[in-house]
N, C-alpha and C positions, 0 to 999 in steps of 0.2 A: 777707708777710702770709697768702699760700696756703699757704706752705710749713709755717707754724705749724699751721693747720689741718690739712692733710695728715697732719703729724708727729701731731697728737692725735688725729684718724682712726684711725691706723695703731696708734697705743698703746692704743687700748679695743678691748678684746675683743668678739666679735659679743654676745654676751649683755648686755654694757652698754649696748652701740649699742640693741639690741633692747628694753630698758628704758627708755631715755629715749623712743625713740618710742613706747611703751605710755602715757608718762606726758606726753608732748606730746599723745596724742588725748584722754587724760583731761582736761587743761588746755583743749585747744580745745573740748570737749563742755560743759564749767563754762562757758566765756566765751560759748558759743551760746544757753546759757540765761538768763545775764545779760542778754546781747544782747537775746533775745527780750521778757525782763522790761521793761528799760528803754525798748525802744520801745512795748510796750503799753502802759505806765503813762503815756506820754506823749501818748497819744493821746484826743480826748474821746469820749466816749460814742456820738457820731454817727458819727465815724470807726471805732469797734469794733461797732456795732451788727450783730447777726447776724440781725435780725429781719425785713428784705427775703430774705436767703438762706432763711431758716426757712419763709417762706411757700411759696418755690418747692421745696424739699425735701420739706416735710411738708405737701402741699396738703390731704390727708385727715385732718390733724390725729389721727394715730395715738397710741393711748392717752390719747386727751383724758379719757376716764371714769376710769381710772386715776388721772391725775395731778391730776384734780377732788378728789380725795380727800386728797390731800396738802395740809399747811398747816404751812409752815415759819416759825417765830419768828426775826425777823431785825431788829436794830436797832429793837426796841420794837413791830414791825410784825407781822404774819400775813402771809407772802408764799403766795398762792395762784392757781388760774387764776381764780378769781372774781375775787379783788382785781386782777390785771394782765392777765388775758387769756392765751389759750393759748400764743401766740408768744413773749409778753414771759416767761411763767412757763418756758418751754422756756429760753429765752435765760439766764436767772437761775441755773438748775441748771446749764445748761453752763457759764456765768463763774464760779460756785462750786466745781465739779467741776474747772475748769483750776486755778484756786488749789490746790486740794488736790494735784493729779497735779504740776503745775509744780514746786511746792515740794518735794515728795516727789522728784523728779527733781533737783533743785537739792541737797539734802541727801545725795543718794547721790553726785552729782558732786563736792561738797565732800568729803566722805568719802574717795573714791578718791582724791584730789589728796594729802590728808593723810599725813604719814610713819605707819608703824605705831607705836602708842603705846596707853598703857594707857588713856586719856580720849578717843580719838579720836572716839568717837561722841558724847560731850559738847562737843567743840570744833567738829564739823560740825554739831550742833543751835544751837550759839551764833554760828555764822557766819551759818547760813541764818536765825537770827531777827533778826539784824542786816540781812541782806537784807531781811526781810519788812518791817521798819520803814521802810528806807531807800525801797523800792517805794512803800509808803503815802504817804510824805514825798512823794516824786516826784508820785503822783497828786494831792496837795495842791496841786502848782506849777501843775498842768494845769486848764483851764478845764470846767466841765460836770463833773467828776470828784470825788467825795468819799472821803476815805481814811478808813477805821474799823479801830479795835481787832478787830473780829468778822473780819475779813480775816486781820488778823495772826494769831488764833487758828485760823483756819480754814487758813493756809499752815501753821503748825506742827504742826497734827494731820496733816495728809502728810507733813512732815519727818518726825515721831516715828513714824508708820505705816511708812514706807518703811525707816527704820532698823531698826525691828524686824521686818520679813520679811526686811531683808538679813541681820540675825543670825540668823534662823531657819534661812537658807537655808545660811550660812556652817555653822552647826552641824551643820546634817543632811548635808551634803558632809562634814565631818570624821567624822561618826559612819560615812558610807557607806566611806570611805577607811581608817578603822582596820577596819572589817569585811572588806574585800577584803584589808588587809595581813593580818588575822589567818588568814583563809582561805587565803591564799598560804602562811603560816608552816606552818600543818596540814598541807598539802598535800606540802611540803618536808620534813615531819618524819617 
């Protein structure tokens, strides 16, 4: 059996081996994000509460005046410092920001493991959407947690934003590369 693996490894060139290693890193990153989501959606609110830590980290209630001007509509309610209190409002902002960013990263991770194809972004967003629904369903099985379609919307907002930024970065890189190649070509002629 060892001989089989050795002969396989010897038959692969260095570029192929590096490609596999790079792909494995991408898959591990994707699995790490899914693992974090699974663990966090399986915890009760009390297990996840940031309020005690926020009391320690933000004893002077920084930006309270500015934050007091915000009123965020969410699930038919207006969420504000006045309605929730400073620390619970900051926690709300952090939790919702986490939804946005982690699902943005998830979309990028899914995109990165998919093969290059025409509708790669659409497939990445579709898979991310299914994972967002699964995350909310998992929350429904956890006591003291309320799954909401609004969180799926927020998750997908993050996913779409990150994929759009990825494409902007890719297009910018391509333009820079073409400009450099054009300059090199001009210098050699």
